[in-house]
N, C-alpha and C positions, 0 to 999 in steps of 0.2 A: 504493500500500500504506500510505503514511503517513496518507492521509486515511481509509483503512478502519480503521486502528487508532484514530484519533481518534473515528470514528463509534461503534465498539463501546464505547469508554470514556465518551464524552460525547454520547449521541445527542440530547440536548435542545438542544445548541448548534447543530445543523445548520439548523434552520428559523427564519428571521427574517422572511422575506418573507410578505406577506398574499395569496398566490395559491394556487390549486388546480391540480393536474396532471390533464390529460386525455391518455390514451395508449391504444394498441391496435394491432391488426394487421388490415389490410383484405385480404380474400381474395375469390376468385370462388367459384362453386358447387362447384368441384372441390377446394376448400380450398387452392388455389394462391395465393401472395401477388400483389398487384397493385402494381406500382411506378408512381410518378408520379401518384398520385391527388392532385388539388388540394384543399386544405382551407382554407377561408376563414372568418374570424371577426373581429369587431370591427375591420374594415378592415385586418386582418392576414392572413397566410397561411403555409402550409407545405406540404410534399408528403411522400408516403410513400417510404421507401427501397426498395432492391431486394428486401428481405424483407417488404415490405408494412407495415413498422412506422412509427409516427408518435408524436409527443408535442408538447404545447404547454401553456402555462399560461393560466389565465383568472382574473379578479379574483373575490374572494369576495363573497357577498351581492349577486350580480347575475346575472340570467338572460342567458345568452349563446347565441345561435343559431349553429350551426356547419353549414356546407354541405360535402358530400363530392361531388366531381365528377370524371369522367374521360370522355374522348372516346368510349370504347367501352362505357361503362356508364351506367345510369340514375342520376340525381342523387338523393341522399337528404339530409335535414336532421335535426338532433338538437339539442334544447335542454338546456343544463346549468345547474343552479343550485347553487352551492357555499355552504353555510351556514358553512363553516369550512375550514381547511386539510385537504385530503383528496386522494385519487386516484380519478378516474373511469376504469374500464376499459370501453371501447367498441370492439368488434371486429365491424363489420358485414360482411355478405356482399353484395357488389354483383352485380347482375344485368345481363347483356348487354342492350343497348337493344332488340334484336329478340326478346327472350324475356319470358315472364311473370314479373313480380316475385314472388319468394318471400319467406318470412319473414326478417327481418333479425335476426341473432343478437346479442344484447346480453349481455355478461358482467356478472355481479354477484357478490356475496360469499356466495352461498348455500352453495357447496361449502366455502369456508373456515370458515363458521359451523358446518358439520357436522363439522369436523375432517378433511376429505377433501383429499388432495393430488391436483390434476389435472395429469397429465403430458402434455406436448406430444408428439404422435405423431411429429413430425419428428425429435425427439431419439432415439426408439426406432429409427428407420431409420438414423440416422447414428452412434449410439454404437458404440464399439469394445470388443470383448471376445470371450473364447473362446466364449461362448454369447450372442451378440448378440441382443437382443430386450427384451421388457418386463422380465423378471426381472433382466436385467443392469443396467438403469437403476435398479431398486429398490435394488441393492447400494450405490449412491452416496448414498442417503437416510439420514438419521440413524435409529438404532434398528433398521436392517435389516442383516443380516450373513450371510456365507457364506464359509468358507475353502476352497471347492472350486470352481475355475473351470470344471470340466467338468460341474457340476450346475446345474440351474435352480431348485433348492430354496433356501429362505432362512429364516432365523430372525428373528423380530421381537420385540424387547424381552424377551428371555429365553425365548421360546417355541420349540418345535421345529417341524420341517417339517409335522407333522400338525395343527398348530394354526392353519393359515392357510386362510381361505375364498377360493376362486377362482370367479368367475362370468363367463360369457360370454353376453351377451344375456339376463341374468337367470336363467341355468340353472347350477346348481352343477356344477363339473367335478371329476373324480376322477383319481387317478394310479395306476399299477400298484403291487402289493403287495410283490413279491419283490426288486425292484431293490435292490442293496446297494452300488453304487458309481456315481459320476458317469460313468464310462466306459460303463456299461450303459444309462444313462438316456436318451440320445439327445435327441430334440426335445421342446420344450415343447408342450403342447396349443395354446397361443396362437400363431396365425400373425400376425406383425407386419405383414404386407402387407395384411391384411384389416381392420385396426383403424380405428375412428373416434374413440372416446373411451376414456381410461384414468383411472380414479379409484382411489385407494388410501387406506386408513385403517389406521393403526398401533395403534388401540385406542380404546375408548369409542364404538364404532359403534352405529348405530340398531338397533331391534328388527326391522326388515324384513330384516336380514341374519341368517344362520343361527347355529347353535350351535357356535361355536369360541371359543378363548380369546385369540387373538393379533391377527389382522389380516384385512382384506378387500381383495381385488383385484377390482375390478368393471370388466369389459371390455365394450364395445359394438362390434360389427362394423358397418361402413358399408353403406349401400344404394347400389348403383351408379346413376349418372346417365346414363352413356353407355358405349359400347364402349371397353375399355382392356385393355392387356396389360402386365404387369410381369415382368421376367426378371432374376434375380440369379445370378451365377456366381462361384465362388471355388474355391480349392484344397481347401476343406472340404466342398464340395457345391454345391447350387444350389436355387433356388425358381422356380416359374412360377405366375403368378396371372392369370386371365382373368375379365373381368366384362362384362355387357351387359344390355340391356333387351329384353323380348319381349312379345308379345301386346298391342300398342299401348301399350307402356310400363307395363303393369299388373304384369308379372312382372320382378323384378330378380334376377339370378343372378350368383354369384361362386364360383369354384372355385380352390383353391390346392393345389399339389403341391410337396412339399419332399423333398430327399434330403440326407443328411449322412453323412460318413465322418470319424471322429475319429482316424484313423491319424496324421495330421500332428502331433497333440498327444502321443499315446501314445509315438510314436517319440522324443520329446524327454525322456522320463522315464528313471529309472535302471535300469529293468528291460528287458532285451532280449527281444523277443517276436516271434512270428508272429501278427499281429493284423489282423483285418478286421471292424471294427464297422460295420454298415450300418443306417441308420435311415431309414424312409420314412413319409411322412405325406400323406394326401389329405383335404382339408377342403372343405366346400361350405356356402354360405349362400344361401337363396332367400327371397324375400318377394313375395307376391301380393296386390295391392289388389283385393279382391272388390267393394267398394263404398266410399263415403265413410266408412262406419262400421266396416267389417270388413276386417282385414288378416290373412293367413295366412302363417306363417313356418316355415322348416325349417332346422335346423343339424345337419350330419352330419360324422363324422370316422372315419377308418380309419388306424391306425398299426401298423407292423410293425418291431420291433427285433430284428435278428439279431446276436448277440454271440458271435463265435468267437475264442477266446483261447488261445494256446499259449505260455506263458512258457519262456524258455530259460535265461537267467542274470540275476543281479542283483548289483550291487556298490554298497554304501552305506557311506560313510565319515562318522562322526559323533564325538561326544565333544568334548573340549577340545583346545587347542593342546598343552598339557602331557601329556595322556593321550588321544591319538586312538585310536579303535577302527574296525575295518572288518568288515563282514558281507559274505561272499561266499556266494551261493546258486546251486545248479545244479538245474534243474527237469526233470521229465519228466511227460508227460500233457497234458491240455487241458481247456478249459471251453467248453461250448456252451449258450448261453441263447437263449431265444426268447420275446418278449413281444408279443402281438397284442391290440390293443384296438379295439373298435367302439363308436361312440356315435351316437345319433340322438335328436333332439328336435323335436316339432311344437308350435307355439304359435299362439294366435289372440288378436288384440287387437280388442276391440269397444268403440267409443266410443258409449255409450248416449246421452249428450248432452254438451254442452260442459263439464259438471262431473263426470261419472261415466265412468270407464273400467274395463273388465274385461279381465283377461288369464288365459287358461287354457293350461297346458303339460303335455304328457306326454313323458317321456324314458326312455331305456334305455341302460345302460352295461354292456358285457361285456368282461372281460379274461381271456385265456388265457395262462398263464405256465408256462414250463419252465426249470428251473435244474439243469443236469447238469454235474458236473465230477469228475475224478479227477486230482489233481495231487500228485506226489511231489517233495519238496524235500530236498536235502542241503545243510547249511550249515556254515560255519566262521566263528566269531566270534573275532577275534584282536586283539592289541595291535599297533599300528603303531609302528615305530621312529621316534622323533621327534628323535633325536640327529643334528644337522646334519652333524657330522663323520664319521658312521658310513658304511661302505660299503653298508649295507643301509637307508639312510635312505629312509623312505616305504614300506617293505615290512613285511609282517606278520612279527613276530619271535616271537610266542608265542600259541598258540591257547587261548582261555579256554573255549570251548564248541564241541564237534563233535557233530553229530547229524543226524537226519532226521525227516521227518514226512510223513504221507499224509493228504490231505483228500479226502473223498468226499461227493457230494450227488446225490440224485435227488428233487428237489422239484417238485411240480406244484400249480397252483392254478387254479381256475376260479370266477370271481365274476360274478354277474348282479345288477344294481341297477336296479329299475324305480321310477318315481315319477310322481305326478300332483298338480298343484297349481293353485289358482285364486287370483288376487289382484284387489283392487279399490282404486281411487283415487277419492276424492270430494273435490272442492274447493268450499269455501263461503266466498267472499270471501277474507279473509286466512287462513282456516283450511284445513287439508288433513288428511284422514283416509286412512290406508292400512291394509288388513287382508288376511290371506291364510291359507289352510290347505293342508297338504301331507300326502300319504300316500305311504309308501315301503316297498318290500320289498327285502330283500337275502338272497341265497343264496350261500354261499361253500363250495366243496368244496376242501379243502386236504390234501395228503399231504406230510409232511416226513420225510425220511430222510437225515440227514447226520451224519458222524462224523469224528474226527481221531485218528490214532494217532501217538504221539511216541516216537522212539527216540533215546537219548543215550548215546554211548560203549558201545554194545553191549547195553544193556538197555532194555526198554520201560518208559516212564513210566506208572505206574498213575494212575487218577483221583485227585483230591484226597481227603484223609481216608480213603484206603484203609488199613484197619487192619492188614493183613498184609504190607504192602510195606515192606521194609527194605533195598532195593537201594541201592548196590552191595555193601553189607557182607555180606549174606546172599543166597544165590540164591533165586529165586522160580520155582516150577515150575508155577504155575497157568496158565490160558489167557490169551492176550493180550487185554487189554481196551482199548477206546478211551479216550483221555484225556478226550475230550468226545464225547458222542453225544446227538442230538436225533432222536427218532422218535415221530411222532404222526400221527393221522388225524382230521380235523375235518370235520363237516358242520353248518354253522351257518345258521340262518334267523333273520332279524331283521325285525320289523315295526315301523314308526315312524309316528306321527301327530304333527304339529307345527302350530303356528299362531301368529299374532301380530296385534296391533292397535297402531297408534300414531297420535298426534295431533301436528300441527305448526302453528305459528302464526308469522307474520311481522308485526310491528307496530312502532309507535313509542311512545316514552315520553320526554316532554320533549325532543323532537327527536332522541333517541337511537334508532337502529334496534335492534330486539330480535328474536332468533329463539329459539323454544322448541320442544322435541320431547320428548314423553313416550310411552313404549311398553312393552309387555310381551310376552314369548314364553313358550310352553309346549311341552314336548316329552315325549311318552310313548312308551315302546318295550318290546318283549318279545323276549327272546332264547331260542331253543331250540337246544341243542347236543347233537349225536349222539343225538337222540331222547330226551334226558333231560327232566325236568320244567322247564318254562319259567320264566324270571324276568322280572318286569315292574317298571318304575320310571317315575317322572315328575319333571320339573323345571319350575321357573318362573324366568323371567329378566326382572326389571324393569330398564329403562334410561331415562336422562334426558340431555338436552343443553340447554345454555343458552348463548347468545352475545349480545354487545352491541357495537355499533359506536357509540362516543360521538360526539356532535356537537362534536368538538374540531378545532383547527387541524391537529393531527397526525393522520395517517391510521392509526388504531388499531382493532384488533378483538380483543376478549377473549372467551374461551370456556371452559366447564367441562363435563365430561361424565363419566359413570360408570354403574355398575350392578352387578348380580349376574349374572355370566356363567357358563354351564354348558357342558360338552362331553361329551355322552353318548358312550360308547365305540363306536368303529368296530371292525371285526374285528381289526385289528392290536393294538388296545389290550386285547382280550380274551385274547390269546395270551401265555403266560408264556415264560420262558427255555427251558423244556423243550418248547415247542410245544403245550401243552395249553390249550384255550380255556375260559375261566371265565365263565359267563353272569351270575354275581353281581357282576361288576365294576361299580362305580358311576360316575356322571358326575363328572369333575373340575370343581371350582368355583373361581371367582375373583371377587374384588371389584376393580373397576377404578375408578381416580380419575385423570382427566387434566385438567390446566389448561394453556391455551395462549394465545398472543398473536401476532398478525400486525401488523407495523409496516412500512408502505409509506412510502418516502421517495425523494428524489432525491440522487444523488451524482455528481459530475463532470457534472452536468446530464443524467443518465440515470436511469431508474427502477430501484429496488431494493426488495427486501422481506426483512425479517428475521423468521423464524418461530421461536418458542420454545415448547417443551412440556415440562412436568413430569408424571411419571406414577408411580403406585404400584399394585402388584398384591399382593393377599393370597390365596394359593391353599390350598385344603383338598381332602381326598380325592384327593391327587395320585397319579397312576399313574407312579411314577418309572421311568427308562429308562436305557439306555446307547446310545451312538451309535458305529457303525462305518462310517465314510465317510458314506453317505446312508441306511444301514439303521438303523432304530430298533427296539430290543428292549425290551419293557415287562416290568415285574415282575408286573403284573396283580393288585395287592393293595390299592391305595388306602390304604396305611399311612404315607403321606408328607405333610408339609405344607411349604410353600415361600413365598417372597416375591420380589418384584422391584421395584426402583425405579430411576429414572434421569432424565436431562436430555437433550433433543434440541434442537439448534440448526441452522438452515439459513439461509444468506443467498444469495439468487439475484437476478440482474439482469444488466445489460449491462456486464460488466467490459470487454468489447470492444464498441464501438458496433455495434448491429444484431444482436448474437449473445448470446443468453441463456445464462448459465452459472450454476453454483452451487457452494458450498462447504458441507459439512455436518460436524457434530461430535456425537458421542453419548457419554454416560457411562451405564453399566449395572452394577448389582450384583444378582445373583440367587443365592439359596442355598436348600437344602432340608434337611429333617430327616427322615431315614428311620427310622421305628420308634423315635423318641425317642433316637437315638444322638448327637444334636447336629447343628448346622448345618454343611454343607460346600457348596462351590461346585457349582452345577448344571452339566451338560455344556455348556450354552450361555452360561456366565458370561463374556461378552465385555466386559471392563471399558471399554475405550476404542475409539472408532471415529472415523475421519476419512475423508471421501470428497470427491472433487472431480470435477466434470464441466465441462470447459473447451473452448470453441470459439473459433477464431481464423481469420483469413484474411490473405493478403498484400495490403497496401493498394494496391500498384501492379498487383496481379494478383488481384482479388477472387474469381476462379473457382478459385483454389488455396486449399483450406481444410484446416484441421487440427483434429483432435478428440483430446483427452487425457482419459483416464479413470484416476483414481488412487484406490486404496483402501488404507487402513492399519487393521488390527485387532490389538489385543493378543491374546495367546495364550489359548486355551481349555484346560480340563483335558484331559490326554492319554489319559484312560481307564485301565482296569485290565485285567490278564489274566483269562482265563476262570476263573470260580469264586473269584476273589480278592475280598477285602473292599475295596470302593471307598474306604473311609475311610483305608486305608493307602496309597492311590495318588492323590495330589492334585497331582502335578507337572503343569505346563502345557506345551503346545506353544510353540514360538517364535512371535513376532509374525508376522502375515500382512501382507506388503507386496507390492503389485503395481501396475504402471503399464502401460497399453496405449495405444499411439499410432496414430492413423490419419491418413493424408494422402490427399486426393482432389482430382481436377481435374474441374470441371463442363464437359463438352463441350457439353451442351444442357440447357436447362430452360425454364420458363415465360417467363423474361426473355431467353433466348438461343436463339431459333429460327433454323434455317437454311432458306433458300429453294431451294437447289439441292444436287445431290450426294446421296450416300446418307444424309447426316445429316438431310436434310429429313424422313425417316420417324420420327425420334425426338422424342417430347415431352420426355424426359429421358434423359441419358446421362452417367454418372459413372464414372471409372476411379480406382481407389484401391489404396494399399498399406497394410497393417496390420502393426504390430509388436507382438506380444503379449509381456508380461513383459519390458519394455524393458531392465531392469537384470539380467535373468537371475537373479532371486532364488529360492533354493530354499525353497519353502513346504511345510510338512508338514500333512497333513490328519488322519492317525491314526498310531498306533504299532503296529509288529509286535513281539510279545514273544518274546524268545529266552532260553532258560535256560542258565545256567552250571552245569555238573555239579559243579564243584569247590566253589564257594561257595554253591550253591543260589540264587544271585541271579538275578533276571530283569531283562534289559536291555530298555529301550524303544527300538526301532529306528524312527526316523521314516520314514514313507512320504511321500516328497517328490512334489509336484505337478509340473506341466509347466514346462519351461525356456523360453528365448527361442525364439519361433517367428515366422516371417514368412508373411504371407498376401497374395494378390493377388485383387482382386475387380473385377467389372464390373456396374453396375446400369443397367438399361434400362427405359424405359417408352414404349409406342407409343400 
């Protein structure tokens, strides 16, 4: 740690030697590490460790020939020439001696130059968290946050959940509309057992990506090479993945089935419930090689979320030590929700020649959602006796608010999204051109009928600004009216046409490597709501990226990117607080500026990299919103302007030899000005972020491994009661602090195979224990607002997330 502090303060003092570093990870065609690969160079040598990792140094300004050899694999050679102090990343894939030699994979700095973070898929498999998977590992990155461990949604640099692009195999992925809590959300679309590559950009991304304001998550599923089965089982559910080759190896097929039950987490919360949330997901990926030029692909998904919820009681104690308060609630009724989604996409890749590639895709997404509930709640808000010497210490001594409320909903939504697109990639020496066009239709049928009736001390609370309501001083003889009611019926058709063109060039300038990317997007759409006159709009989005890797002794990469980004409204953004869809809603716009630096170095004779990014966003025509758990409700008026700026830092490397870990830090400030009332914090104003992903093992027992996932976020604004002025409610939730720990023992893997007994059937077998929320910290995600009939004050009662939970899992691969 002392050396790390010196590094952060005086990075220029670290490098004194005149050598360059060569490092990498050697794998076989199944992406499994190869231990014991002999590496020879300059009459010297080294070998790979059990994780396939290696590193060595070479002199600068000299060409060095390196040989990689193993008794079971074909020998390969590689020449390295270092003009100055730098780091070469070379991670070849070795082929078995009796098999045909395939392409050797050489890593370069292309992704880093584009501002893209490439995530190791092995970390996704091993990371510990309530929602383990790709999204969970994103939470440890700077600039990415989420205070809800039951949700896979995330905020990036001040944006909300709806501002993130997600692609699988180049196809945009959508999520259900009506889900309002992480408990209902279930499984992420992305199946972590089917992934080959994970790329993530937190801003300033290229024109080839779509029209959103915050981030891009780009996932590629792998193509199987042989028969394989993976099976994961835990107290939270399980997954089963099978893959194989057919038709003389021309057809590759992979199918994954997942099941999850969140009861283990919900039973650790402060609300006693009868609860059975069941989430099922079936996903398939097929690829058929019709010829050397033509490949046909299919991606399909079916998911079903059944959410049956029957609350019984709730007891929440909050406030201060001097003035503790307690809320006790007794419930009657239940909630039954059902979310069914179907997705299918066909694509064809045609390699016209070695320089030109065409890709055509058609896809369809359908979601059918039902949200039905009738829940009555009777509550008592009271002061707790804090006098240690009192006989009633710790008990409620005075009731400040007694009342009840009934919540009702009958909401149905059916959405169908169809799209067709074609893309082209043309390479001309150091130049690369990409272009594409897409046409999309959206039809959403939505019926909303929900209301809330509030009763306090025997009288019904009328809606805000009710001119004739003077209770309890004068009786009111009119009919009972809901305090809050939303009733609407929408039939919305949206037609979209979008396209992009971009130019990239990789070149050299005075021995400095340079990357340039210029591009522009355009998006035109027409909205027709309830057979009313349609509204048409169009946007343009120019984008630019520039990166340079100087020919310095220190391994540095500098980049800058930005542009004018637009987000044409999706259906949720058209719908206001009263459920009415407004076709005239405009696209939100943002100017992005991102400046970054990657600094690779050695510390403790091991490789490390420090990544730094500064960013600024200026937003106009903002469609401001409120956040309730994971439900976002928009104003649908474009009368807001906003800004966001911050700093992201991440240092990753082998803090423990052979195990890559990282530490991240982020600072963010984002504010909005609604209708010229002045700037206030946005709902996602997460000022400070700290994340750490740490891996370790027992030196004398390397098969016993530990994984630690730590996240700390400062509190976000806690929201405001219904119909209240948000400018009067700017208090924040408490800081979010969470640590998840996993311990696993490797019974079998690529380097530990068994020749007899039942263990000989396993390619991989790992047994583990996971402890979620190690320190049992009570984190709040939102507030429940309770009214005090005496003082007319409204109390923010925090809705706490899950407590400490232990899980047991078994992971198998055949």
